[in-house]
Each structure stands twice: as structure tokens, then as C-alpha cells.
C-alpha positions as CSV (number, residue, x, y, z in Angstrom):
1,F,0.0,0.0,0.0
2,V,2.7,2.5,0.8
3,S,5.0,3.4,-2.1
4,K,8.8,3.4,-1.7
5,T,9.2,6.4,-4.0
6,N,7.9,10.1,-3.8
7,S,5.0,10.8,-6.1
8,S,6.3,14.4,-6.1
9,P,9.7,15.8,-5.1
10,N,8.2,17.6,-2.0
11,I,5.7,14.8,-0.9
12,F,6.6,11.9,1.5
13,N,4.8,8.8,2.4
14,E,4.7,7.1,5.9
15,R,7.7,4.9,5.1
16,Q,9.8,7.8,4.2
17,M,8.9,9.6,7.5
18,K,10.6,7.3,9.9
19,G,13.7,9.5,10.6
20,K,14.0,11.9,13.5
21,E,13.6,14.9,11.4
22,W,9.9,14.0,11.2
23,D,9.4,13.7,14.9
24,E,8.6,17.4,15.5
25,P,6.3,17.6,12.4
26,K,4.4,14.7,13.6
27,H,4.1,15.9,17.2
28,L,2.9,19.3,16.1
29,E,0.1,17.8,13.9
30,I,-1.1,15.8,16.9
31,K,-1.1,18.9,18.9
32,K,-3.0,20.9,16.3
33,L,-5.6,18.1,16.2
34,E,-6.0,18.3,20.0
35,S,-6.2,22.1,20.1
36,L,-8.9,22.1,17.3
37,G,-10.8,19.4,19.3
38,A,-10.8,17.3,16.3
39,F,-11.2,14.0,18.2
40,R,-12.0,12.5,21.5
41,R,-10.2,9.5,23.0
42,V,-12.3,6.5,23.6
43,W,-11.5,2.9,24.5
44,E,-12.7,0.2,22.3
45,D,-15.3,-1.0,24.8
46,D,-16.9,2.4,25.2
47,P,-20.7,2.0,24.6
48,E,-20.8,5.2,22.6
49,I,-18.9,3.6,19.7
50,E,-20.7,0.3,19.8
51,G,-21.2,-1.0,16.2
52,M,-18.7,1.6,14.7
53,C,-15.9,0.1,12.7
54,P,-12.5,1.8,13.3
55,V,-10.5,3.1,10.1
56,D,-6.7,3.2,10.0
57,T,-4.9,6.5,9.9
58,M,-1.4,7.1,8.4
59,W,1.2,9.8,8.0
60,A,1.8,11.9,5.0
61,G,4.5,14.6,4.8
62,R,5.1,17.7,2.6
63,C,7.9,20.2,2.1
64,K,6.3,23.4,0.7
65,I,7.9,25.4,-2.1
66,K,8.2,29.1,-1.9
67,S,7.3,31.4,-4.8
68,D,10.9,31.7,-5.7
69,G,11.4,27.9,-5.9
70,S,13.4,27.5,-2.7
71,P,12.4,24.8,-0.1
72,G,9.9,25.9,2.5
73,E,8.8,24.3,5.8
74,C,8.1,20.6,6.2
75,S,4.9,19.5,7.7
76,G,3.3,16.2,8.8
77,R,-0.3,15.4,8.4
78,C,-2.3,12.5,9.9
79,V,-4.6,11.3,7.3
80,L,-7.4,8.8,7.2
81,R,-7.3,5.8,4.9
82,G,-9.8,7.0,2.4
83,D,-10.2,3.8,0.7
84,L,-11.1,2.0,3.8
85,H,-13.4,4.8,5.0
86,N,-15.3,4.6,1.7
87,K,-15.9,1.0,1.9
88,T,-16.5,0.7,5.5
89,Y,-18.9,3.6,5.8
90,N,-20.5,3.3,2.4
91,I,-19.4,6.8,1.0
92,T,-20.9,7.4,-2.4
93,K,-19.6,9.8,-5.0
94,N,-22.5,12.2,-4.3
95,D,-21.5,12.2,-0.5
96,S,-17.9,13.0,-1.5
97,F,-18.4,15.6,-4.3
98,S,-17.1,19.1,-3.6
99,P,-16.9,21.9,-6.2
100,V,-13.7,23.9,-6.8
101,V,-13.4,27.1,-8.8
102,R,-12.4,26.7,-12.4
103,N,-9.2,28.2,-13.5
104,S,-11.1,29.9,-16.4
105,S,-13.2,31.5,-13.7
106,L,-10.2,32.8,-12.0
107,M,-9.0,34.2,-15.3
108,V,-12.2,36.0,-15.9
109,L,-11.9,37.5,-12.4
110,E,-8.4,38.7,-13.3
111,A,-9.6,40.3,-16.6
112,I,-12.5,42.0,-14.9
113,A,-10.2,43.2,-11.9
114,V,-8.1,45.0,-14.5
115,L,-11.1,46.6,-16.2
116,F,-12.8,47.6,-13.0
117,N,-9.9,48.7,-11.0
118,W,-10.1,46.1,-8.4
119,G,-7.5,45.2,-5.8
120,Y,-7.2,41.8,-4.2
121,V,-6.0,39.8,-1.2
122,S,-5.1,36.0,-1.2
123,W,-5.8,33.9,1.8
124,D,-5.4,30.3,3.0
125,I,-7.4,28.4,5.6
126,T,-5.1,26.4,7.7
127,G,-6.1,22.8,8.4
128,A,-9.4,23.5,6.5
129,Y,-10.9,20.0,6.7
130,L,-10.4,19.9,10.4
131,Q,-12.6,23.0,10.7
132,G,-15.4,21.4,8.8
133,K,-18.6,21.2,10.7
134,Q,-19.8,17.6,10.4
135,R,-23.1,16.1,11.3
136,K,-23.5,13.2,13.8
137,N,-24.2,10.6,11.1
138,E,-20.8,11.7,9.5
139,Q,-18.7,10.9,12.5
140,V,-15.9,8.3,12.0
141,L,-13.9,6.1,14.5
142,A,-10.2,6.4,13.7
143,R,-7.3,4.3,14.9
144,P,-4.4,6.6,15.8
145,P,-1.4,6.7,13.5
146,M,1.8,4.8,14.3
147,G,3.6,6.1,17.2
148,Y,0.5,7.3,19.0
149,R,-1.4,4.1,19.5
150,E,-2.2,2.9,23.1
151,V,-3.3,-0.1,25.0
152,D,-4.6,-0.1,28.6
153,E,-3.8,-2.5,31.3
154,R,-6.9,-4.5,30.2
155,G,-5.5,-4.9,26.7
156,K,-8.1,-2.5,25.3
157,R,-7.1,-0.4,22.4
158,L,-7.5,3.5,22.3
159,Y,-9.4,4.9,19.4
160,W,-10.3,8.4,18.3
161,L,-14.0,9.5,17.9
162,M,-13.7,12.2,15.2
163,E,-15.4,15.5,16.0
164,S,-14.1,17.0,12.7
165,P,-13.3,15.3,9.4
166,L,-9.6,14.2,8.8
167,Y,-7.8,14.7,5.5
168,G,-8.2,11.5,3.5
169,Q,-11.8,11.0,4.7
170,G,-14.0,10.3,1.7
171,D,-16.5,13.0,2.5
172,A,-14.0,15.5,4.1
173,G,-13.9,17.8,1.2
174,A,-17.8,17.9,0.9
175,I,-18.1,18.6,4.7
176,W,-15.7,21.5,4.5
177,N,-17.2,23.0,1.3
178,R,-20.6,22.9,2.9
179,T,-19.2,24.6,6.1
180,I,-17.5,27.5,4.2
181,N,-20.3,27.9,1.8
182,D,-22.8,28.2,4.8
183,Y,-20.7,30.8,6.4
184,V,-20.0,32.9,3.3
185,H,-23.4,32.6,1.8
186,E,-26.2,31.4,4.1
187,E,-25.6,31.8,7.8
188,E,-27.2,34.8,9.5
189,Q,-24.0,35.6,11.2
190,G,-21.8,35.0,8.1
191,L,-20.7,37.3,5.3
192,K,-24.0,37.2,3.4
193,Y,-22.5,37.1,-0.2
194,D,-24.4,35.9,-3.2
195,R,-23.3,32.6,-4.8
196,I,-23.0,32.9,-8.5
197,H,-25.2,30.6,-10.4
198,Y,-22.8,29.9,-13.1
199,E,-19.7,29.3,-10.7
200,P,-20.6,27.8,-7.3
201,C,-17.3,28.8,-5.9
202,V,-17.4,32.5,-6.7
203,Y,-19.4,34.8,-4.4
204,T,-20.2,38.4,-4.8
205,A,-21.4,41.5,-2.8
206,D,-22.6,44.9,-3.9
207,T,-21.6,44.3,-7.6
208,Q,-21.7,47.3,-9.9
209,T,-20.9,49.7,-7.1
210,D,-17.7,51.2,-5.7
211,R,-18.3,48.8,-2.8
212,T,-17.9,45.6,-4.9
213,R,-16.3,42.5,-3.3
214,V,-15.9,39.1,-5.0
215,L,-14.7,36.0,-3.3
216,G,-13.1,33.0,-5.2
217,L,-12.6,29.7,-3.5
218,Y,-10.4,26.7,-4.4
219,V,-10.9,24.2,-1.4
220,D,-8.9,26.1,1.3
221,D,-7.3,28.6,-0.8
222,G,-9.2,31.8,-1.6
223,R,-8.8,35.3,-3.1
224,T,-10.9,38.3,-2.4
225,Y,-11.2,41.1,-4.9
226,Y,-12.6,44.5,-3.9
227,H,-13.1,47.9,-5.6
228,R,-10.2,50.1,-4.6
229,V,-12.4,53.1,-3.8
230,A,-14.8,52.0,-1.1
231,G,-14.5,48.1,-1.3
232,R,-11.3,47.7,0.6
233,P,-12.5,49.0,4.1
234,I,-15.5,46.7,3.9
235,A,-13.3,43.7,2.6
236,E,-10.7,44.2,5.5
237,K,-13.6,43.9,8.1
238,E,-15.0,40.8,6.3
239,M,-11.5,39.2,6.2
240,S,-11.2,39.9,10.0
241,K,-14.6,38.4,10.4
242,L,-13.7,35.4,8.4
243,G,-10.4,35.1,10.3
244,G,-12.4,35.0,13.6
245,R,-14.5,32.0,12.3
246,F,-11.7,29.9,10.7
247,A,-8.0,29.7,11.4
248,M,-6.4,31.3,8.4
249,K,-3.4,33.1,6.9
250,I,-4.0,36.3,5.0
251,G,-1.6,37.7,2.5
252,K,-0.6,41.2,1.7
253,W,-3.3,43.6,0.5
254,D,-3.0,44.5,-3.3
255,P,0.6,43.2,-3.7
256,E,2.6,43.9,-6.7
257,E,3.6,40.1,-6.9
258,D,1.7,37.1,-5.7
259,Y,1.8,33.3,-6.0
260,F,-1.6,31.5,-6.0
261,L,-2.6,28.1,-7.1
262,G,0.6,27.6,-9.1
263,G,0.4,30.9,-10.9
264,N,2.7,33.8,-10.5
265,R,0.8,37.1,-10.7
266,R,2.5,40.5,-11.2
267,A,0.6,43.9,-11.4
268,F,1.9,46.8,-13.4
269,G,0.2,49.7,-11.8
270,D,-3.6,49.4,-11.9
271,K,-3.8,48.9,-15.7
272,R,-2.1,45.6,-16.5
273,I,-1.4,42.3,-14.8
274,H,0.6,39.2,-15.9
275,V,-0.1,35.7,-14.9
276,S,2.5,33.1,-15.5
277,A,3.7,29.6,-14.4
278,K,7.3,30.6,-13.8
279,T,7.7,28.9,-10.5
280,Y,5.9,25.8,-11.5
281,I,7.8,25.4,-14.7
282,G,11.1,25.7,-12.7
283,E,10.1,22.8,-10.4
284,M,9.2,20.7,-13.5
285,A,12.8,21.5,-14.9
286,K,14.4,20.3,-11.7
287,R,12.3,17.1,-11.7
288,Y,12.4,16.0,-15.4
289,L,15.4,17.6,-17.1
290,D,18.9,16.4,-17.0
291,P,21.2,19.4,-16.1
292,A,24.1,18.0,-18.1
293,A,22.0,17.4,-21.4
294,K,22.2,19.7,-24.2
295,Y,18.9,20.4,-26.0
296,P,18.6,21.8,-29.5
297,G,18.4,25.7,-29.7
298,S,15.3,25.6,-31.9
299,W,13.3,24.0,-29.0
300,E,12.8,27.4,-27.5
301,D,10.9,28.7,-30.7
302,T,7.9,26.3,-30.7
303,P,6.8,23.5,-28.4
304,A,6.5,21.1,-31.3
305,S,7.2,20.5,-35.0
306,E,6.5,17.9,-37.6
307,E,8.7,15.6,-35.7
308,L,5.7,15.2,-33.3
309,V,3.2,14.6,-36.0
310,K,5.3,11.8,-37.5
311,A,5.9,10.3,-34.1
312,Y,2.2,10.4,-33.4
313,E,1.2,8.8,-36.7
314,F,3.7,6.1,-36.3
315,A,2.4,5.3,-32.7
316,I,-1.2,5.3,-33.9
317,T,-0.4,3.1,-36.9
318,T,1.8,0.6,-35.2
319,R,0.3,0.6,-31.7
320,P,3.5,-0.3,-30.0
321,T,3.6,-1.7,-26.4
322,P,5.9,0.5,-24.3
323,S,7.9,-0.8,-21.3
324,P,6.5,-0.1,-17.8
325,E,9.3,2.3,-17.2
326,L,8.6,4.3,-20.4
327,K,4.9,4.3,-19.8
328,K,5.4,5.6,-16.1
329,K,7.7,8.4,-16.9
330,Y,5.7,9.4,-20.1
331,G,2.6,9.6,-18.1
332,S,4.1,11.6,-15.2
333,L,5.7,14.2,-17.6
334,F,2.5,14.5,-19.6
335,G,0.5,15.1,-16.3
336,A,2.8,17.7,-15.1
337,L,2.8,19.6,-18.4
338,L,-0.9,19.5,-18.7
339,H,-1.1,21.6,-15.3
340,A,0.9,24.3,-17.0
341,T,-1.7,24.8,-19.8
342,K,-3.7,27.0,-17.3
343,Y,-1.3,29.9,-18.0
344,R,0.5,28.6,-21.1
345,P,-2.4,27.5,-23.4
346,E,-0.2,27.6,-26.5
347,I,1.1,24.1,-25.8
348,M,-2.3,22.5,-25.8
349,A,-2.1,21.2,-29.5
350,A,1.1,19.4,-28.8
351,L,-0.2,17.8,-25.5
352,G,-3.4,16.7,-27.3
353,L,-1.3,14.6,-29.8
354,C,0.9,13.2,-26.9
355,G,-2.1,12.6,-24.7
356,T,-3.7,10.3,-27.3
357,C,-0.6,8.0,-27.0
358,L,-0.5,7.5,-23.2
359,T,-0.7,3.7,-23.7
360,I,1.2,3.4,-26.9
361,C,4.1,5.9,-26.3
362,T,7.4,5.7,-27.8
363,D,10.8,7.0,-27.1
364,D,10.3,9.6,-29.9
365,L,7.0,10.8,-28.3
366,Y,8.8,11.1,-24.9
367,R,11.4,13.2,-26.6
368,C,8.6,15.5,-28.0
369,L,7.3,15.9,-24.4
370,L,10.8,17.0,-23.3
371,R,10.8,19.4,-26.1
372,V,7.5,21.0,-24.7
373,L,9.1,21.4,-21.4
374,V,12.4,22.7,-22.7
375,Y,10.2,25.3,-24.6
376,L,8.5,26.3,-21.4
377,V,11.7,26.6,-19.4
378,R,13.3,28.9,-22.0
379,T,10.3,31.0,-22.2
380,D,9.3,30.8,-18.4
381,S,8.6,34.4,-18.2
382,L,5.7,34.3,-20.8
383,G,2.0,34.1,-19.6
384,V,-1.3,35.8,-20.1
385,S,-1.5,39.5,-19.8
386,F,-4.7,41.5,-19.2
387,S,-4.8,45.3,-19.9
388,K,-7.3,48.0,-19.2
389,D,-6.1,49.7,-22.4
390,A,-6.5,46.6,-24.7
391,P,-8.5,47.6,-27.8
392,G,-12.0,46.5,-27.4
393,G,-10.9,44.7,-24.1
394,E,-14.1,45.4,-22.3
395,K,-15.9,43.1,-24.7
396,L,-16.0,39.2,-24.9
397,K,-14.7,37.8,-28.2
398,A,-14.2,34.2,-29.3
399,Y,-12.5,32.2,-32.0
400,V,-13.2,28.6,-33.0
401,D,-11.6,25.9,-35.3
402,S,-11.5,22.3,-35.9
403,N,-9.1,20.0,-37.5
404,W,-11.2,17.3,-39.5
405,A,-9.8,13.7,-39.3
406,T,-11.0,10.4,-40.6
407,S,-11.3,9.3,-36.9
408,R,-12.2,11.8,-34.1
409,S,-11.6,15.4,-35.1
410,T,-10.1,18.0,-32.9
411,T,-12.0,21.0,-31.4
412,G,-10.1,24.2,-30.5
413,F,-11.5,27.6,-29.3
414,L,-10.6,30.6,-27.1
415,I,-12.4,33.4,-25.4
416,M,-10.8,36.8,-25.0
417,L,-11.3,39.5,-22.5
418,A,-9.2,42.5,-21.5
419,G,-6.8,41.6,-24.2
420,G,-6.0,38.1,-23.0
421,V,-7.3,34.6,-23.1
422,V,-9.6,33.7,-20.2
423,L,-10.6,30.3,-21.5
424,A,-8.9,28.0,-24.1
425,A,-9.6,24.4,-25.2
426,S,-8.0,21.7,-27.4
427,R,-10.0,18.5,-27.3
428,R,-10.8,15.5,-29.3
429,Q,-14.5,15.4,-30.5
430,H,-16.8,12.7,-28.9
431,C,-18.0,11.5,-32.3
432,I,-16.8,11.1,-35.9
433,A,-17.6,13.9,-38.1
434,M,-18.5,13.1,-41.7
435,S,-17.2,16.3,-43.2
436,S,-15.1,19.3,-42.1
437,T,-18.3,21.4,-41.9
438,E,-19.8,19.0,-39.4
439,A,-16.5,19.0,-37.4
440,E,-16.6,22.8,-37.3
441,L,-20.2,22.8,-36.3
442,I,-19.5,20.4,-33.4
443,A,-16.6,22.9,-32.3
444,L,-19.0,25.8,-32.5
445,G,-21.6,23.9,-30.3
446,D,-18.8,23.3,-27.7
447,L,-17.8,26.9,-27.8
448,A,-21.5,28.0,-27.5
449,L,-21.9,26.1,-24.1
450,E,-18.7,27.7,-22.8
451,L,-19.8,31.1,-23.9
452,L,-23.0,30.8,-21.9
453,Y,-21.0,30.1,-18.9
454,V,-18.4,32.9,-19.3
455,R,-21.1,35.3,-20.4
456,G,-23.2,34.5,-17.3
457,L,-20.1,34.7,-14.9
458,A,-19.0,38.1,-16.3
459,E,-22.4,39.5,-16.3
460,S,-22.7,38.3,-12.6
461,L,-19.4,40.2,-11.8
462,G,-20.8,43.4,-13.3
463,L,-19.5,43.4,-16.9
464,D,-21.9,44.8,-19.4
465,V,-22.7,42.0,-21.9
466,A,-25.7,43.6,-23.5
467,D,-24.1,43.4,-27.0
468,A,-23.8,40.2,-28.9
469,I,-20.5,38.4,-28.4
470,E,-18.3,38.4,-31.6
471,T,-17.5,34.8,-32.5
472,F,-15.2,33.9,-35.6
473,T,-14.9,30.8,-37.7
474,D,-12.9,30.1,-40.8
475,N,-15.3,27.4,-42.2
476,K,-17.7,28.8,-44.8
477,G,-20.1,25.9,-44.5
478,A,-20.5,26.3,-40.7
479,Y,-20.7,30.0,-41.1
480,D,-23.5,29.6,-43.5
481,L,-25.4,27.0,-41.4
482,C,-25.2,29.4,-38.5
483,H,-27.2,32.0,-40.5
484,R,-29.7,29.9,-42.2
485,F,-32.0,26.9,-41.8
486,S,-31.5,24.4,-44.4
487,S,-31.7,20.6,-45.1
488,A,-29.3,19.8,-48.1
489,N,-27.4,16.8,-48.9
490,H,-24.2,18.0,-47.3
491,S,-25.7,18.9,-43.9
492,R,-28.9,16.7,-43.5
493,H,-26.8,14.2,-41.5
494,V,-25.7,16.6,-38.9
495,E,-27.4,16.3,-35.6
496,R,-29.5,19.1,-34.3
497,K,-27.5,19.6,-31.1
498,V,-24.6,20.9,-32.9
499,F,-26.5,23.9,-34.0
500,K,-26.4,25.5,-30.6
501,M,-24.3,28.5,-32.0
502,R,-27.1,29.1,-34.6
503,E,-29.6,29.2,-31.8
504,L,-27.6,31.8,-29.8
505,R,-27.1,33.8,-33.0
506,G,-30.7,33.9,-33.5
507,A,-31.3,35.0,-30.0
508,S,-28.7,37.8,-30.5
509,V,-26.5,36.4,-27.9
510,V,-23.5,36.1,-30.4
511,T,-22.6,37.2,-33.9
512,V,-20.8,34.8,-36.1
513,S,-18.2,36.1,-38.6
514,L,-16.0,34.4,-41.0
515,V,-12.2,35.0,-41.0
516,T,-9.5,33.5,-43.2
517,G,-7.6,30.5,-42.0
518,D,-4.4,32.4,-41.4
519,S,-6.2,34.9,-39.3
520,N,-7.8,32.5,-37.0
521,P,-5.7,32.2,-33.7
522,A,-7.8,29.0,-32.7
523,D,-5.7,27.2,-35.3
524,L,-3.1,27.1,-32.4
525,F,-5.2,24.6,-30.6
526,T,-6.1,22.1,-33.4
527,K,-2.8,21.5,-35.2
528,I,0.9,21.9,-35.2
529,V,1.5,25.3,-37.1
530,S,4.6,26.9,-38.6
531,K,6.8,29.1,-36.5
532,Q,5.6,32.3,-38.1
533,L,1.9,31.5,-37.4
534,F,2.8,30.3,-34.0
535,D,4.5,33.5,-33.1
536,K,1.7,35.6,-34.4
537,Y,-1.0,33.5,-32.6
538,R,0.9,33.3,-29.4
539,K,1.3,37.0,-29.1
540,F,-2.5,37.4,-29.6
541,I,-3.7,34.9,-27.1
542,L,-1.2,35.9,-24.4
543,G,-2.2,39.6,-24.7
544,T,1.1,41.1,-26.2
545,Q,-0.4,42.3,-29.4
546,G,-3.6,43.0,-31.1
547,A,-5.7,40.8,-33.4
548,P,-3.9,38.6,-36.0
């Protein structure tokens, strides 16, 4: 059950935590649990726990990384064996489900913060799950971790009757989310924010006024935005109130630089911000790149080339069986790179091809993944920029494309606000399109659904979205079918559901315009393009120049 190796460079399992250096972190964790009243000690023959099955606990350790990439403090955490808890207490997926804020929602918040002159403060709830308010029927009987187990003179074992959920507990996340949501949104003595219908982890108060406050929540990490005129004094009182209810750490108010959820944020006055993955990319480089290796200079220009296309086609055609070692390191690097797409979306097309070959990977494909990482390392200062002065930046704008294939085609689209991309996608379609027009209509349908979400979120945050959203495609057939109803030989086979964009255009929610193929930045998410096009599209989506 306990692995011998780290799953991450700064994460440690129970077997690796037997040294004396872990004695103090373990001791501090137990003291924290006691101070929070997280459990009551009971002996196994106590009538109160009759019929309850004990669940094992274990140790997990982590050494945090600072924003500059240097090692931070190490901490030990007592966690419940979630696999045993789910089985013993019959925890279903609905019992354990807990929403988290989408990264695209945070990017929309960043864009609107620039447009509306909002400041912000980041905060972290310490030991959040332990502060969850659980119900009587959610209580768990836990066996203390190694080193803290006791037996009395009768030979009876000591257990913990949990008053708060432990990390690892199957429904701990759901209990914590319910607790923080009730305080922020519902409780009479809470903050009384409104919960946004389109994003259950974003809350607002006094929108469209100079008292605006917005709260975004990702499990136990949060960020509060506020209008700089009159919103900050109210936000400060609310943060003090929140800190009185939950143990938490509050960061600097309106800092020039911040590190939040793997992203480096830097403000340039009140008119522009830049969000990158510089720290995260540096950690990936330490883990996956050989310092002594020399990589081609051209790898810093683009994340992929025709070499990837050839390696992909070879793998798809021959279906090789990779060694367990190759399969493991390939999947590990791919997963790490996938996280970086939040702030570096230009690598999505390359990862889309690599991700298709997770079970049929080759050494050539692994080399292509290394090229993506080297590209990120050599351009680690790049990221998405949002500007108050971006031409037309106060309006939502979208681009869509598809790459028709004889198997499943690829959908690519992006949504822009404040001069930068707030949402981008590169994904394989769920069905086989019988024409390039159908593939484009499927992509337009996917984009339509995301536009409804982004539009609703932005409107809830106070953005004026009364005008139709400009949407651009480079497929003439799809463009025509978004403007008329017809049943012809070339389109009769197309399912009705893919005409969602036509429905939105008819309702004046969007306009659909035609652009040429070399002026559509969504091409970057469906295929491997030339260096010239890559440079042009990258500058546009990252917010460093105007429309292509």
C-alpha cells in the first residue's frame, strides 16, 4: 500500500517519514488536532462507539515550495485511509463531491479586476478540513497513527472518535465545502455574499458599485477582490470576520507580486497584470530535465514540430507496447505539463497529440514531451497579460476551429477579455464527423456552451454584456449554417444539437463572422502550425499584441 518512492519531489509517504527529522512535524500535527478538538479519545469497549468500525490513519508529509522555488517548511499530516473509509462507511460519489473554482473563472476574475480597478488579497485556511462542521451521522472512528497508539492494562485499544473530518476521509472535502459555503453565503452571522449561479465557488457582494467585493474559493485557498475606492475597508472587516471564524493566513493587500494556485501574478500599476507559471515550470525542470543534457536551440521557438506529427502517426499506426518504465515516466511528464496549460495554453495542441498515445507511447514521443518542457523553461517569463487599455478589451470575443480527421476530429477555441485569453480548449470530439463542416459545427456547439458560462459569470461580476459576443470561424459551410436553416445533402446528416451556436445567434447572444484560415488564432489549438503562425497567434492569445 505504501509506495517506496515519492509521487512528487516535495511529498513523502509514511515509510519515508521514519527519521528523527519528522518527529517534530508529527508532534505538532497531533497537538494541532488536539487544540482544534478534532477528536475525543475513547476505549474500544466504550458504549458510545458500539457498532462503529475503526478506520486506520497514516502519515503523509510535505515540504512546501516558496514562490521563488526555494524549499519551505516541512509538515506532517495525519490522514485517514480514504479507501477503507469509503468501503466501511459506504461513502458514495455524491457524498464525497465538492466543487472547486474553475481556472477559467479565476482568469475571468483577473481580466475584470483590471477593467474595473479592483484590488485583491489572497488567503489560506489552515487545516481547513479539520474546521469542517460535520453532522452526527458523518462521525468516524479512527485508529491513531503509528507512534501514537495505546493499549490499557486490560489490553483494550484506544481509538479516536472524530469531531471533525480528517484529510483523506472520503467526504471531508464535501463537509468542508458545505461549512465554508454556509458561512459565506447562508448563515445569518456570516458574510452574506451571493453565490453565482454559473460558478458555485465564486461569491459576490454589492456588484456594480464602488463597494464591490468578490470571493473565489479553491478548497482552502481563496482570493478576495474589492473595488479600490470603497470596497477595501469593507473587505478588510470581512476578512477579519472570516479570520475570527476560521484559522487562516491572510496575505498582503494588493501586492505587486503574488503566488496563488501555481500561478505567478504580477501587477503593473492598476492597468495591467501578468499571470505566468514561472515557479511551477522551474520545479518541472528540476524534476524532469537532465542538467548536463544539451537540447537543440530551436526548441525554444515552438513547443512542437513535424517531428511530433510523425511520431504520433507512427504510434497510432503501429500501436507499440511500451515498457512499464517508459509508460510511467511518459505519463508523469505529460500530467505535469498538462497543469501548465492553465497559464500557457499555446502548448495544448502538442499535448493533445501526446495525450492520445499514453498507452502506446514511444521514445520519440517522450522526446517530443521533453521538447515541450524545454520550450516552457526557455520562455518561462511568458504568460497571459490583461490590460485595461487593450483595444475592445471590455468586450468578450471568441474564435473557434476544428481539424477534421477520418477518426475523431479536434476542437479548438478561445475566449478573450481585456486583451488576454480567459478560456482555451483543445480536445478531441466525442463522435466522428463526416465532413469538415460538421466538425466545425461540433466545435461551434462546444464553444457556445462555454460562452454561456463565461457570459453569465462575467455579467454576474458586473460586466456589461448587452451586446452580442463576436465569434469567428474560418469554415464557410459552418458559417452559412449558423445564418440559415436548410436541409441539403451536405448537412442533412448533422445532428440538431450541434446547431447551438445558430440558436445563440438567432437570439442575438452572439454574432458569427468569417475569417481567413491564417487569421484565426484558434488554429493554434487544433494543429501544429509553422513558427511564423505560432509567433503571431501566441502574441495574440497571451495579450502581447492586437488581433492577428
